[in-house]
N, C-alpha and C positions, 0 to 999 in steps of 0.2 A: 670141098674139104681138102686140106693140105695132104700132099703125098710125100713120103720120105723113103729113102733107100737105106736099109740097115745092112751093114756088112759085118759078119762074124767070121773071124779068122783066128786060128790057133792050131796047136798040134793035133787036136782031135776033130776040129770042126772047120770047114770052109764053106760058107753059105752066104748067099746074097738074096735078100727078099725085099720087095717093095710093099710098103704098108700105107694105109690111109688112116690118118689120125682124125678123130672126131673132135667136136668142140665140147669142152667141159663147162656146163652152165655155172655161173658164179653169181652169188648174191653178196652185196656189200654195203658198207656205210662210208661216206666221204664227208668230211667236215673241213671248213676253211674259215678263217677269221683274219681281219685286218686290224690289229690292235693300235697301229700308228700309221700315218701316211707313208707309203712306200715300203711297208713291212707287212709280210703275210705269213701266217702259219697254217699248216694243213695236215690232215691225217687221213689215212685210208686203212680200212680193214675189210677184206673180202675173202670168201671161201666158197668152195663148191665140191660136190661129190656125185659121182655117177659111175655105175658099172664097176664098182670096186676101186675106182681111182678117186683121188682127192687132192685138193690144193688149197693152201692158205697164203695170202699175200697181204702184208702189212707194211706201212711206211708212215713216217712223220717227217715233215720238212719245214724249214724256215727259209723265206725268200726275201731278199732286199732288192727292191727295184731302184737301181741307180739313176736311170733316166726312163722316160716312158717306153723306150725301145730295148733297154738292156736290164737284165736282172741276174743276180748271183744267188745261189742257194746251196744249202747243206741239209743233210738229214740222215735218218737211219732207215734201213730197209731189211725186211725179212721175208723170204719165200721158202715154203716147204711143201712137199707133196710126194705122192707115189702113184705109179701107174702099174696096173696088173698086166699080166702077160696076154690076156685076151685083147687088150687095146693095142699091144705091140704086134700081135700076129705071130709070135714065136713060141706059143704054148706047146706045140708039138716037139720043139727042140729042147726046151728046158721046162721041166715040170715045176709048177708052183713058182715061176719066176716073177720078179717084181723089180721095178726100177724106182729107187728112192732118190730124192734130190733135196738139197737144202742149201740156201745161200743167205747171207746177211752181212750187215756191217754198215759203215758210214758211206755216204754218197755225196758228191759235190757236183754241181752243174751250173751251166749258164744258159739263159734264155735270151734269144734275140728275136725281136718282132719288127717287121717293116711294113 
């Protein structure tokens, strides 16, 4: 399991704690199609929940293979979730604490294969 170091620093708190993060089991669906030679579209939707923590990951991409070894792509991505304080190991410090996160937007990428 991955280990992280959490540093809390402020006027009322100065604390450092090492925590061990568990794995959140995910269940998902992935689809891919090639409507034309050299062009591929794909989508992914997955999510998971355990011990009061949850996560959703979704993306849709279009990829144009310029050569057999080089491809350019663009798409949209959305990730959202929350982790409860039991997973972070800081429940004694902050009662009912929770870490919420969300990101999303366009993405552009290049793939190189050799």
